[in-house]
Every structure is written in structure tokens, then in C-alpha cells.
C-alpha positions in Angstrom: 29.2 -22.2 57.7 32.5 -21.6 56.2 33.9 -18.9 54.1 34.5 -21.4 51.3 30.9 -22.9 51.5 29.2 -19.5 51.4 31.4 -18.8 48.6 30.2 -22.1 46.6 26.2 -21.5 47.5 26.7 -17.8 46.2 28.3 -19.0 42.7 25.6 -21.8 42.8 22.8 -18.9 43.0 24.9 -16.6 40.3 25.0 -19.6 38.0 21.5 -20.5 38.1 19.5 -20.1 34.9 16.7 -17.4 35.2 13.2 -18.9 35.1 11.4 -18.3 31.6 8.8 -15.7 31.1 5.7 -16.5 30.7 4.1 -15.7 27.1 1.2 -15.5 25.1 1.3 -15.8 21.3 -1.3 -14.3 19.3 -2.2 -13.3 15.4 -2.9 -9.9 14.9 -4.6 -9.1 11.5 -5.8 -6.3 9.4 -7.1 -5.9 5.4 -8.1 -3.8 3.0 -9.6 -4.0 -0.3 -8.4 -1.5 -3.3 -9.7 -0.4 -6.5 -7.1 -1.6 -9.3 -5.8 1.9 -11.0 -4.8 -1.0 -13.8 -5.3 -4.5 -14.5 -5.0 -7.2 -17.5 -8.0 -8.9 -18.7 -7.0 -12.5 -20.4 -9.5 -13.7 -22.9 -9.8 -16.9 -24.5 -11.1 -18.1 -27.6 -11.1 -21.9 -28.5 -12.0 -23.2 -32.3 -10.7 -26.1 -34.8 -8.2 -25.9 -37.5 -11.1 -26.4 -40.2 -11.9 -23.7 -42.7 -15.4 -22.6 -41.4 -13.7 -22.3 -37.8 -11.0 -20.3 -39.3 -13.4 -17.5 -40.9 -15.0 -17.5 -37.8 -11.7 -16.8 -35.6 -10.9 -13.7 -38.0 -14.5 -12.3 -37.4 -13.7 -12.4 -33.6 -10.4 -10.8 -33.8 -11.9 -8.2 -36.0 -15.0 -7.9 -33.9 -12.7 -7.8 -30.6 -10.6 -4.9 -32.2 -14.0 -2.9 -33.2 -14.9 -3.1 -29.5 -11.5 -1.6 -28.1 -11.8 1.3 -30.9 -15.5 2.1 -29.7 -13.6 2.0 -26.3 -11.0 4.6 -27.5 -8.3 2.0 -26.3 -5.0 1.7 -28.7 -4.6 -1.5 -30.6 -0.9 -1.9 -28.5 -2.9 -2.8 -25.7 -3.9 -6.0 -27.0 -1.4 -8.9 -27.8 -1.0 -12.7 -28.1 -0.6 -14.1 -24.8 -0.5 -17.8 -25.9 -1.8 -20.3 -28.8 -1.8 -23.7 -28.0 -3.0 -26.5 -30.1 -4.0 -30.2 -29.6 -5.1 -33.1 -31.9 -8.4 -35.1 -31.4 -10.6 -37.4 -33.9 -8.7 -40.8 -34.0 -6.5 -41.8 -37.2 -3.0 -40.4 -37.6 -3.5 -37.9 -40.2 -6.9 -37.6 -40.1 -7.3 -35.7 -36.4 -9.0 -32.5 -36.3 -6.7 -29.9 -34.5 -8.4 -28.0 -31.6 -6.8 -24.7 -31.1 -7.0 -22.1 -28.1 -5.8 -18.5 -28.6 -5.4 -16.4 -25.4 -4.8 -12.5 -25.9 -3.9 -10.2 -23.2 -5.4 -6.7 -22.8 -3.9 -4.1 -20.6 -6.4 -1.8 -19.4 -5.5 1.7 -17.8 -9.2 2.3 -16.9 -10.9 -0.6 -15.2 -14.0 1.4 -14.5 -14.5 0.8 -18.2 -15.2 -3.1 -17.3 -19.3 -2.5 -16.6 -19.6 -1.7 -20.2 -16.9 -3.4 -21.6 -17.5 -7.1 -20.6 -20.6 -7.9 -22.0 -19.1 -6.4 -25.3 -16.4 -8.7 -24.8 -17.8 -11.6 -24.5 -20.2 -10.8 -27.3 -17.0 -11.2 -29.5 -17.3 -15.0 -28.7 -15.0 -15.2 -25.9 -15.3 -18.6 -23.7 -13.5 -17.5 -20.7 -12.2 -14.1 -19.2 -10.3 -13.4 -16.1 -8.6 -10.1 -14.8 -5.1 -10.8 -13.8 -2.1 -8.4 -12.3 -4.2 -5.9 -10.6 -2.4 -2.8 -9.5 -2.6 0.6 -7.7 -0.4 2.9 -6.8 -1.7 3.1 -3.1 -0.4 -0.5 -2.2 2.6 0.3 -0.4 1.1 2.9 1.8 -1.9 0.9 2.2 0.2 -2.0 3.5 2.1 0.5 5.7 -1.2 1.7 7.6 -2.3 -2.3 8.0 0.6 -3.4 9.6 0.4 -0.7 12.6 -3.6 -1.8 12.3 -2.4 -5.7 12.5 -0.1 -5.5 15.6 -2.5 -3.3 17.5 -5.0 -6.2 16.4 -2.7 -8.3 18.6 -2.3 -6.4 21.6 -5.5 -6.2 22.1 -6.5 -9.6 21.6 -3.6 -10.2 23.9 -4.8 -7.7 26.7 -8.3 -9.4 26.4 -7.0 -12.9 26.9 -4.5 -12.4 29.7 -7.1 -10.2 31.6 -9.4 -12.6 31.5 -6.8 -15.0 33.1 -6.2 -12.7 36.0 -2.7 -11.8 34.6 -1.2 -8.6 33.0 0.5 -7.8 29.4 4.5 -7.3 29.4 6.1 -6.1 26.5 6.8 -7.5 23.0 9.5 -10.5 23.3 9.3 -11.4 19.5 7.2 -10.3 16.6 7.1 -11.9 13.0 5.1 -11.0 9.9 3.5 -14.2 8.6 3.9 -14.5 4.5 3.5 -17.2 2.2 5.9 -19.6 2.1 6.3 -19.3 -1.5 8.2 -16.0 -1.1 11.1 -16.9 0.8 14.2 -19.2 0.0 15.0 -22.3 2.1 17.2 -20.5 4.5 14.6 -17.5 5.3 12.6 -20.4 5.6 14.7 -21.8 8.4 15.1 -19.0 10.3 11.3 -18.2 10.5 10.8 -21.8 11.7 13.2 -21.2 14.8 12.0 -17.9 15.4 8.2 -19.3 15.8 9.1 -22.7 17.2 6.4 -24.0 15.0 5.9 -24.5 11.2 2.0 -24.1 11.5 2.7 -20.2 11.6 3.2 -20.5 8.1 0.9 -20.5 5.0 2.2 -22.9 3.1 1.3 -23.1 -0.5 0.8 -19.4 -1.6 -1.1 -16.2 -0.7 -4.6 -17.6 -2.4 -5.2 -19.6 1.1 -5.2 -16.2 3.2 -8.3 -15.6 1.4 -10.0 -15.7 -1.8 -9.5 -12.4 -3.9 -12.3 -10.1 -5.0 -13.0 -10.4 -9.1 -12.0 -6.8 -9.4 -10.5 -5.7 -6.2 -6.7 -6.0 -4.6 -6.9 -7.4 -1.8 -4.4 -6.8 1.3 -3.7 -8.6 4.1 -1.2 -8.0 6.7 -0.7 -10.6 9.5 1.6 -11.0 12.3 2.4 -13.4 14.9 3.5 -11.6 18.2 4.7 -12.6 21.7 3.7 -11.1 24.8 5.3 -11.6 28.5 2.4 -12.3 30.7 3.1 -10.9 34.4 1.5 -12.3 37.3 
């Protein structure tokens, strides 16, 4: 073989693409529930605009403030969140107006709820919801869950690869799975390219991860991790 042929053969080998590594994609998950340190209670009252109902509404509000007073909750913790009206009854000028009044109660001691909830319902509330649950431990807990979720991913990958007769290598890529509603279109596009599939993203919001417990803060961390698989 001439020196030119040897040179060409060497060049061809140098330019040949390296074989793509065999990989495994797994999802690691970790979750925990926290007791909230603060939360808001939404109280909804429904009534019509006639005189009798107006008096009943006033009595309900007075009863609500008495309940809060006995519980040692300051009056400024209760505020009117929303007031809506809709008409029914047919003829124009002779219809009845249905009113819905929603109050927001900011509660700094959620442990009061066990005794407070029955009393709030007895004031005539048609609906009661817990929202905006908060805890100062959320950030630290999420950091712990991140470590646990990535360890969970490695454990899953090791079991699967060992069962297939291979050996688990290092991490090639790792992406946190978050609700799509938290991202801008530009970030979503980058995420899709990195994961090579839109199925890994939770469309529609955090509620699709799991159903929250009424009085608990549900924290969940998920990671998609791609590992190399060695022969």
C-alpha cells in the first residue's frame, strides 16, 4: 500500500463518528408532606337581596366576627375577598338578585382549625376552603428531596441495568420535571430538545403531580436522569 493510501485510510478513521453510548432514562422521585405554619381560609356565603336575607347576612357576619374574637384572632385577619351578583326570576325589573360573598381569613396558627372549622360552618358558611398554605421549611425540604430523588433514579437504573446484564455508567444528563405552567415558551423549547420528548413534562400544572391533602403542604421533586450503560 502506498503512503498516500495509508494517509487516506488514517484520515477516514479519524473522521468516523464515535459510536453513540447506550443509555437508560429513568425518573427519580421523592416526596414529603409538611404541616403549614400559616394558611388562608376562604369562606363563602350565598344569599338573595331581599330584606329578610339581608338581615340574615348581617347576623352571619356578626356571628363570624364573634367566633374569631373568641379564638383570639384579630379583626384585620378577616377581609372581604369577593362579592358577586347574578339575577334570576324572569321578568326585567322583577328578578331576584343572588349574591355571593367570599371572605378571606388569614390564619397564623393552623392548629386552631380542629375547633375553628365547626364554628365557622355554624355561622352559615356555604363553602370553606384552605388555600395559600405556607411553611418556612419548604426550601430546605425541597433541597433534601432533590438529593433523595436523584438517588432514587440511580437505584432504579442500577436494578434495571443489572437485570439486563449490563453495568451502570455515569450521568449523561439530568433535568428536573416541573409543571409546564411555570415556564416561558423559550425555556420549554430548550427542555423539549434536552429530553427529546414532550411526554416528560407535566402539562397543566402541579395538580397533575398529585392531589394535595387539604391541610398539608405536599412537596414532590422529580428528575429525569439519563445514565450511560456499559457492556
